[in-house]
Phi, psi and omega in degrees: 000131179276129177299131183273113182296335180284314175307307177301327178284325177292323176294328173296318193289317179295327180275347184305322179278353176272323176239082183276126178306148177305153180285160178261352178220140175221150183252121182242137185266113173291328181196166181254354183287142177214146178259009182235154177230067182287133190299329177276356181262137183290002174305314178309332184255014173308131173291152182306333177296334185257345187289138176070017177282153180215140179284137173280156177300320184292328183286315181305311178298322177294325171301318178295318182304329186282347190222081186291346188272356194297150166236332181218142172242130179249116179277100181206167179158196175282029185206165172274117184294342173291353179282348177270124180293336184270357183304324183292322174291323175298327178281331171297323179291318177292327171295322176292340176266005178091010189265151165276156182232146181219128185255121166253118186222160180274352174088351186299324184261010171287128183216166176296329180294314182256007177308311176305306180305319184298304184298328183282331176282328180242132185284324177222141180232131173242116177264128171283125197288141174195191184295332180279355188297310189290317171302318174298315183291319181300320188291318186289320182296318173313317186278320188216096181296341184269001185314310191295300178298341176274353175086005184274337179236132186224155177238136174248136177241127184284133189286054178275167180307320184293317189284325180288341177289325184252006180305317178304321183289317172298322180293324170298312177295323173290326185294320178303328183270353183087022189251126178275137195239142174220163179261129169268136180290138177282134182218152175270095184291341188275156173251155183305141183097335179287153186311318191255009183307311185288322177303311185288323178296319178294323175297324180292322182298315178297328176265013173084016178253039178284329181274145176283132180243107186272145182233030181302128175100336181248352182290131188274339188309307188294342184256334192240342186204182178196171171240138184234127179286171173301337176274354179099354179293142183253117183243160188291333185190178179287343174280347183216069190248016172268122179292338181291341184265321181198137174207135176269355181149174181254125187277004179257348182243327184232137185303142187296323182295336176287326181283319186293330184254016179282157186299320176304320179293317183295315182298324175301324184287319185291328177297318183297309178300325177276357179067027178280128179291146168221156183292340184279321179271345185292134181098353183285134189285149177295123186280000000 
């Protein structure tokens, strides 16, 4: 019987979500320590068992060893990555493996004393806009003026009503420094009954994000990346990084490939492709 190339292609497409290649990028949470208490962030609601936690270098290394397909590691989470004293050592380990590194920071820990170490450790830096952003940018640019034009340094502005009103001025100020600026959609990480649920909901309604915009079938996260907490818990993305809401397993206890190919993860992907709504992803803003 002569193989039908179209049928073979359809079968491969059908099985694609069943056996997805290991990711080339992963987001790792170095710590849950943070020097800010932003009202829209889940950090304030962290359970006591997760507060002040930090991933060890050995645990970081074990995670990298379990994902041989990696090309980039992003340091981000419900804490300030620079609060982990081993973060630079972690970056050195990633570079020795040929991986790119990215830092998502609030900029509070950037100083003239550590600017060189930060630029040496991280290939890309994203600063979340706050009162410390401009001073942090000036310090980094003083160390390496071409950061913005090289695309290594960017700024993200959370889309709150207040930020949106002044965004043109923020964008103009950063453009003069050669820094690209983007808006990060505001979403309600909280559930009804949580302390900041109503506050964030009202913010979303003010900026016209009151309706749910589903992106089932179009979201890349279930197929190309994942978030790993400082405790090793694997969650689907950085918008849903609370292990109390969802976790597919612990990468420090179970090999990552086994978690990635587990039936719960496969079922999660199938739901996305079929457009089946779930409580975890409902309310996520359309990218």
